[in-house]
C-alpha positions in Angstrom: 0.0 0.0 0.0 2.9 2.4 -0.6 0.9 4.3 -3.1 -1.4 5.5 -0.2 1.1 5.5 2.6 3.8 7.5 0.9 2.7 10.9 -0.3 5.3 10.9 -3.1 3.9 7.7 -4.5 0.4 9.0 -4.3 1.3 12.2 -6.2 3.2 10.1 -8.8 0.2 7.9 -9.3 -2.1 10.9 -9.8 0.4 12.5 -12.2 0.6 9.4 -14.3 -3.2 9.0 -14.3 -3.7 12.5 -15.5 -1.0 12.1 -18.2 -3.1 9.2 -19.5 -6.0 11.6 -19.7 -3.9 13.9 -21.9 -3.3 16.7 -19.4 -0.1 18.7 -19.7 2.2 19.8 -16.9 0.4 23.1 -16.3 -3.0 21.4 -16.2 -1.8 18.7 -13.8 -0.4 21.4 -11.5 -3.8 23.1 -11.4 -5.8 19.8 -10.9 -3.6 18.7 -8.0 -3.4 22.2 -6.5 0.4 22.0 -6.5 2.8 24.7 -7.7 4.4 24.3 -11.2 7.8 24.1 -9.5 6.6 21.1 -7.3 5.2 19.4 -10.4 8.4 20.0 -12.3 10.4 18.3 -9.5 8.1 15.3 -9.6 8.6 15.1 -13.4 12.3 15.2 -13.0 12.0 12.2 -10.5 9.7 10.3 -12.8 12.1 10.8 -15.7 15.1 9.7 -13.7 13.1 6.5 -12.6 12.2 5.8 -16.3 8.5 6.1 -15.7 8.1 9.1 -18.0 9.9 10.3 -21.1 9.1 13.5 -22.9 6.0 14.0 -20.9 4.6 10.5 -21.9 4.3 7.4 -19.8 6.8 4.7 -20.6 6.2 1.0 -20.7 7.8 0.8 -17.3 5.6 3.6 -16.1 2.5 1.8 -17.2 3.5 -1.3 -15.4 4.2 0.7 -12.2 0.8 2.4 -12.5 -1.1 -0.9 -13.0 0.7 -2.5 -10.1 -0.1 0.4 -7.7 -3.7 0.6 -8.9 -4.2 -3.1 -8.5 -2.8 -2.9 -4.9 -5.4 -0.1 -4.2 -8.2 -2.1 -5.8 -7.4 -5.2 -3.7 -7.3 -3.1 -0.6 -10.6 -1.3 -1.3 -12.3 -4.6 -2.2 -11.2 -6.1 1.2 -12.6 -3.0 3.0 -15.9 -3.4 1.2 -16.1 -7.0 2.1 -15.4 -6.2 5.7 -18.0 -3.4 5.8 -20.7 -5.6 4.3 -19.7 -8.8 6.1 -21.3 -7.5 9.3 -24.7 -5.9 8.4 -26.5 -4.2 5.6 -29.7 -2.3 5.5 -32.1 -3.9 2.9 -35.7 -3.5 2.0 -37.7 -6.6 2.8 -40.0 -7.9 0.0 -42.8 -9.6 2.0 -42.3 -10.8 5.5 -38.8 -11.4 6.9 -38.0 -12.7 10.4 -34.8 -12.6 12.4 -32.7 -15.7 11.5 -34.4 -16.2 8.2 -32.2 -17.2 5.3 -32.7 -14.5 2.6 -31.5 -13.6 -0.8 -30.5 -10.0 -1.4 -30.1 -8.2 -4.7 -29.5 -4.7 -6.1 -32.2 -2.8 -8.0 -31.8 0.8 -9.0 -29.2 1.5 -6.4 -31.1 -0.1 -3.5 -30.7 -3.4 -1.8 -33.8 -5.7 -1.5 -34.2 -9.1 0.2 -36.6 -11.9 0.5 -36.8 -15.3 2.2 -35.3 -17.9 -0.1 -33.7 -21.3 -0.2 -31.2 -19.8 -2.7 -29.9 -17.5 0.1 -26.8 -15.3 0.4 -27.5 -13.6 3.7 -29.2 -14.0 7.1 -31.8 -11.6 8.5 -30.8 -9.9 11.7 -34.1 -8.1 12.4 -37.8 -8.5 11.6 -39.7 -6.6 9.0 -42.4 -6.7 6.3 -42.1 -4.5 3.2 -39.8 -2.2 5.2 -36.1 -1.9 6.1 -34.4 -4.8 7.8 -30.8 -5.6 8.8 -29.1 -8.5 7.0 -25.7 -10.1 7.3 -24.4 -11.1 3.9 -22.5 -14.4 3.5 -20.8 -13.2 0.4 -20.9 -9.6 -0.9 -20.3 -8.4 -4.5 -20.8 -4.7 -5.1 -23.1 -3.8 -8.0 -21.6 -3.3 -11.5 -21.3 0.4 -12.3 -24.1 1.9 -14.4 -23.7 3.9 -17.6 -24.5 7.5 -18.4 -26.4 8.7 -21.4 -25.9 12.4 -22.1 -28.5 14.4 -23.9 -27.3 17.9 -24.9 -29.5 20.9 -24.7 -28.3 24.1 -26.5 -27.6 27.2 -24.4 -30.5 29.7 -24.2 -28.9 31.9 -26.8 -29.2 29.0 -29.3 -32.8 28.1 -28.5 -32.4 26.2 -25.2 -35.2 23.8 -24.3 -37.2 25.0 -27.3 -34.6 23.5 -29.7 -34.7 19.9 -28.5 -37.0 16.9 -29.0 -38.8 16.7 -25.6 -40.5 13.4 -26.5 -37.1 11.9 -27.1 -35.9 12.9 -23.7 -39.0 11.3 -22.1 -38.4 8.0 -24.0 -34.6 7.9 -23.2 -35.4 8.5 -19.5 -37.2 5.1 -19.0 -35.6 3.1 -16.1 -32.9 5.7 -15.6 -32.0 8.2 -12.8 -32.4 11.6 -14.4 -30.2 14.6 -13.6 -30.2 18.1 -15.2 -27.1 20.3 -15.5 -28.0 23.9 -16.4 -31.3 25.7 -16.3 -32.0 25.0 -20.0 -31.6 21.3 -19.3 -33.9 21.5 -16.2 -36.7 23.2 -18.2 -36.3 20.5 -20.9 -36.8 17.8 -18.3 -39.8 19.6 -16.8 -41.4 19.8 -20.3 -40.9 16.1 -20.6 -42.6 15.5 -17.3 -39.5 14.3 -15.6 -38.5 15.0 -12.0 -34.8 15.5 -12.5 -32.2 16.1 -9.8 -30.8 19.7 -10.3 -28.9 20.7 -7.2 -25.8 18.5 -6.9 -26.7 16.9 -10.3 -23.1 16.0 -11.2 -22.4 14.4 -7.8 -25.8 12.5 -7.9 -24.8 11.2 -11.4 -21.6 9.7 -10.2 -23.1 8.3 -7.0 -26.0 6.7 -8.8 -23.6 5.0 -11.3 -21.6 3.5 -8.5 -24.8 2.2 -7.0 -25.5 0.3 -10.2 -28.0 2.8 -11.8 -28.0 3.9 -15.4 -28.3 7.7 -15.6 -29.7 10.1 -18.1 -27.7 13.4 -17.8 -29.6 16.2 -19.6 -26.8 18.7 -20.0 -26.7 22.3 -21.2 -24.0 22.6 -23.9 -21.8 25.0 -22.0 -21.5 22.5 -19.1 -20.8 19.5 -21.2 -17.0 19.5 -21.0 -17.0 19.7 -17.2 -19.4 16.8 -17.0 -17.3 14.7 -19.4 -14.1 15.4 -17.5 -15.8 14.2 -14.3 -17.0 11.0 -15.9 -13.5 10.4 -17.3 -11.9 11.0 -14.0 -14.3 8.4 -12.4 -13.8 6.0 -15.3 -17.5 6.0 -16.0 -18.8 4.9 -19.4 -21.0 7.4 -21.3 -22.5 8.1 -24.7 -23.7 11.4 -26.1 -27.0 12.0 -27.8 -28.4 15.2 -29.3 
């Protein structure tokens, strides 16, 4: 776990990750809130170690990055298993009693459970169509969801008047809907959708990590910032107009 214990290794990992995203030295300095001089010193060290050459990651650098990221992945997976090995709040489908063997599953970011012979957890409390505590026997986090981005022009270019409202409504089926920008919010309202507006970008990321697919209705001027966030979080997305 040197990449997290040693600050130098942490910064090196972040620099190499940002290089993969195509950022230059000045942009990396800004993203990491470090002075250009400090970043320059890190680059000198990365060059001397053979991890970077001419501001590009070398084969050795890629191997180092993969190794460190894998260590972090294993560490975080173990933490998740430990967290969920004790107790989880789930929504009971039907009647569940303490000690019942239950099957739990993810649906739109929430955990549900029901009494089942094909069980993967044990109920710790009683409940009927309400929240109960369960203890998983094995736990596997949900697969990340995907993001569909629907672009709405800025108000100067027509805003919500310039988009196919019916198309937004159809795409939104079975998705968490967020709106970035007032033009996008109005487009969602015209489509009869109750979109998350305040904290929309953070909601988008959190919903994806909980296994939900997301429709991000985004005003054109905010698109680049949204895409950068999704790239930083390694979230898959597609853009519609």
